[in-house]
Structure formats: C-alpha cells, structure tokens
N, C-alpha and C positions, 0 to 999 in steps of 0.2 A: 418461601418461593416466590413472592413478591418481589426479595431484594436479587433475587439470582435474575429473576427478568430484567428489569431495570440494569441490573452490570451488563446484562448479556447484550439489550437494543442498545444501550448508552456505547458500551465498548465495542462491540466485536459489530452489531447489523449499524449502528450508525457511525463509529470508528474508522473501523479498518473498512468493513465492507464496504462502506460509501466512500472511501479513500481510495481504494482499489476500481471502482464503479468510474470513477471520476478519471482518474487517471486511463484506464483501459479505452474508455469512449470517446475523451480526445485523442490519444494515440490511434485507434481506429479511424474515427473521422479524419482526421489528418494527416495519416495515413505518415505517423511518424515509425522508422523502424526503431528497433532497440537490441542491441548485442549484448547478452545477462551479465552479470557481474558475479564473480565466486570473491565471496570472504573468507576470513578464518573465523571459525565460532570461539575460537578462545576468549576467555570470560569469566575473570574471577569468580564473577558471579555464579556462575553456572558449574564452575570447577567446583565451590563450597555449595553445592544444590540449591543455592538462593534464588530459588525460581523468581520469587515475587519484584525483589531488586529487577536480576535478568530482564526480566518485564516491563517493568516501570521503565528501562533505559528504552526498551522498543516501542513503549507506548510515547514518549517523547518524543522518537523519532517520528513517531506517524503523526502526531499534534503540528510539529515541524513541517514535517512537508504538506497537510493541510494548509497550515499557514501559507509556505508559499502558493498555494495556487490562488489564496485569496488575495495576498499581496500581488501580486504579478497579474493575476487575470488573463493567463494565456487565452482563451474563450474567446476575450474583447479583441486579440492583437490579430490575430488571423486573417482579418480584412484589411487590416490597414501595416501589419508589420510581420508580415508572415515569417520570415527566417529567425526574427525572435521568438517567434511563437515558437515554432519548432525546437527553434534549443530549450526552452523552458519544459516543453513535455517531454523532450529527450532527457536531460536531468529527471524531471519527475520518475520518469521509468525505471531510471538508473537508482533514483531513490526505493523507488517499491522493489525492486529487485534487491538492495540491500535487507529491507524489512523483510520479504521474504523469506532471503537467506540467513536471518536473522532468527526467525522461526521455525526452523527447520527443525532443530533440537526438541520445542515444545510443541510445536503443532504441524507436524511434516505434513497433513495429510493437504491442509490448506495452504502450507507453503508451495505444495506440488501445485499446486491449483493455479495459484496466482503465478508460477513461473511457468508453467505450462499458457496461459493467456497472454502473457509479457512475450512467449517466444513464437502465438500465432498471428502475434498484434491485434488480436481479437477481446471485445468485451463478453464478461459472463453475460449469459440468457439469461438464467437464475439469479437471484440475490446470493451472493456468496455466504452471508449470514441473512436468513428470512427472521424478518421479527416475531416476538413471541407475543401473544396477546393475552 
C-alpha cells in the first residue's frame, strides 16, 4: 500500500495534477484562450495492449511540458513581455490538450475533466488528484 501511495502521489498528484493546475492557473489568470486539439490515438503500444509503454510515452510528454514551464518561466514574463508570455501559455495549453487526448483511452474521466477545464479556461477548484496520506 505504501508503494501505491508513493507512486500515486509522485506520478498523479505531483506530476499530472500539478502540471494541470499550473497551466490552468496561468491560462485563467492571464486570460489565455485555447482552441482544443484533437489527435489520433493510433499507437503501436496501445494497439498491442502494452499500456505501460503507452503510458511511459505520455509521462515523457508530461515531464517535457513541465520542463518547458521551468525553462521559459512565463509567469515571470507577463509583466515585461506580455505577448511572449501569452504565446508560451497558449503552447502549454496545446501541450496539455494533447496529453489529455492521449489519456482518453486509459484514463477517460481524467481526460474529460482536463479538456473541460481547458475549454472553459478555468482552473480546477479541487486538486485533480488529492494527495494520499
């Protein structure tokens, strides 16, 4: 049970949940509108029911998107270079939309929540994945 809690908190609460919260907070705060992105789910790992490899590729996308926030720091640019910050947050919203669409086959409810919040340009009121104690 302890390993499950560590994996849940590390991957879902701190990983995906935190990423969703950070992007949606910036998007809502700075009024960055987003047009949804649809993607094709065709993936050999998914076709072969290798869910672990499929999810590993999604986690890489999550980590890359999180790194983009850390490297580009759009929240610092809004005061001095508003247009560039808006473009970065818009790109982050697109990345989040792609991640959510990739999650549809394996985590449909989570994907639906993320896409809904992106479409409404509203951050989540409660954490997407509350931490487990």
